[in-house]
C-alpha positions in Angstrom: -85.4 -7.9 73.7 -86.6 -7.2 77.2 -85.4 -9.4 80.0 -87.1 -7.3 82.7 -90.3 -5.6 81.4 -91.1 -4.2 84.9 -88.9 -2.0 87.1 -88.9 -4.3 90.2 -87.7 -7.3 88.1 -84.9 -5.1 86.6 -83.8 -4.2 90.1 -83.8 -7.8 91.3 -81.8 -8.9 88.3 -79.3 -6.1 88.8 -78.9 -6.9 92.5 -78.5 -10.5 91.7 -75.8 -9.7 89.2 -74.1 -7.4 91.7 -74.1 -10.2 94.3 -72.8 -12.9 92.0 -70.6 -10.8 89.7 -67.4 -10.9 91.7 -68.0 -14.3 93.4 -65.2 -15.9 91.4 -62.5 -13.4 92.4 -61.5 -14.9 95.8 -61.6 -18.4 94.4 -59.5 -17.6 91.4 -57.0 -15.6 93.5 -56.6 -18.5 95.9 -56.3 -21.1 93.2 -53.7 -18.9 91.3 -51.6 -18.5 94.5 -51.8 -22.3 95.1 -50.7 -23.2 91.6 -48.0 -20.5 91.1 -44.6 -20.9 92.8 -43.9 -18.8 95.9 -41.3 -16.6 94.0 -43.9 -15.8 91.3 -46.9 -15.0 93.5 -46.3 -11.2 93.8 -46.0 -10.8 90.1 -49.0 -13.0 89.4 -51.2 -11.2 91.9 -50.1 -7.8 90.4 -50.8 -9.0 86.9 -54.3 -10.3 87.7 -55.2 -7.2 89.7 -54.0 -4.8 86.9 -55.9 -6.7 84.2 -59.1 -6.8 86.3 -58.7 -3.0 87.1 -58.0 -2.2 83.4 -61.2 -4.0 82.4 -63.2 -2.2 85.1 -61.8 1.2 83.9 -62.4 0.6 80.2 -65.8 -1.1 80.6 -67.9 2.1 81.2 -66.4 3.7 78.1 -67.1 0.7 75.9 -70.6 0.3 77.4 -71.4 4.0 76.7 -70.2 3.6 73.1 -72.3 0.5 72.6 -75.3 2.1 74.2 -75.0 5.2 72.0 -74.5 3.4 68.7 -76.7 0.3 69.2 -79.6 -0.6 71.6 -79.5 -0.2 75.3 -79.5 -4.0 75.9 -76.3 -4.6 73.8 -73.8 -3.6 76.6 -75.5 -5.9 79.1 -75.5 -8.8 76.7 -71.9 -8.1 75.7 -70.8 -7.9 79.3 -72.5 -11.2 80.1 -70.8 -12.9 77.1 -67.4 -11.6 78.1 -67.9 -12.8 81.7 -69.1 -16.2 80.6 -66.2 -16.5 78.1 -63.7 -15.5 80.9 -65.1 -18.1 83.3 -65.2 -20.9 80.8 -61.6 -20.0 79.5 -60.3 -20.2 83.1 -62.0 -23.4 83.7 -60.8 -25.0 80.5 -57.2 -23.9 81.1 -57.0 -25.0 84.7 -59.4 -27.9 85.0 -56.6 -30.5 85.1 -54.0 -28.4 87.0 -53.9 -29.4 90.6 -52.4 -27.3 93.4 -49.2 -28.8 94.8 -50.9 -30.0 98.0 -53.5 -31.9 96.1 -50.9 -33.4 93.8 -48.8 -34.6 96.8 -51.9 -36.1 98.4 -52.8 -37.9 95.2 -49.2 -39.3 95.0 -49.4 -40.6 98.6 -52.7 -42.3 97.9 -51.3 -44.3 95.0 
C-alpha cells in the first residue's frame, strides 16, 4: 500500500513525522516530574530516558529485519502503531492523575 506515490509527498510526510515525532517528550517529562515525588525524580527521569534510548537503539535493527523479511511499508506501519499505542497507553494511565499543584488548587476551590 502506497501512502506517498510521488517523492515530494514522501519527503513532506517524512518531515512532518520528524517534526511531530518527539513532540510529546517535553510534555511527558514535565508531567512525570510533576506527578512523581521529589525524592523519586532522578530515578524516574533515568528510567524514562533509558527506555526511550533503548527503543531508539533497537528500532533500526527491528526495522531492517522487518524490511528484509516483509514489505518496505511494514516497518513504517509498525512504528506508527507502536507510537500510537504508547501515546494512548500513557493517556489512559494518567488521564485522572493530577499533579500536586492542580490537586491542591482543586481542594481550595471546593
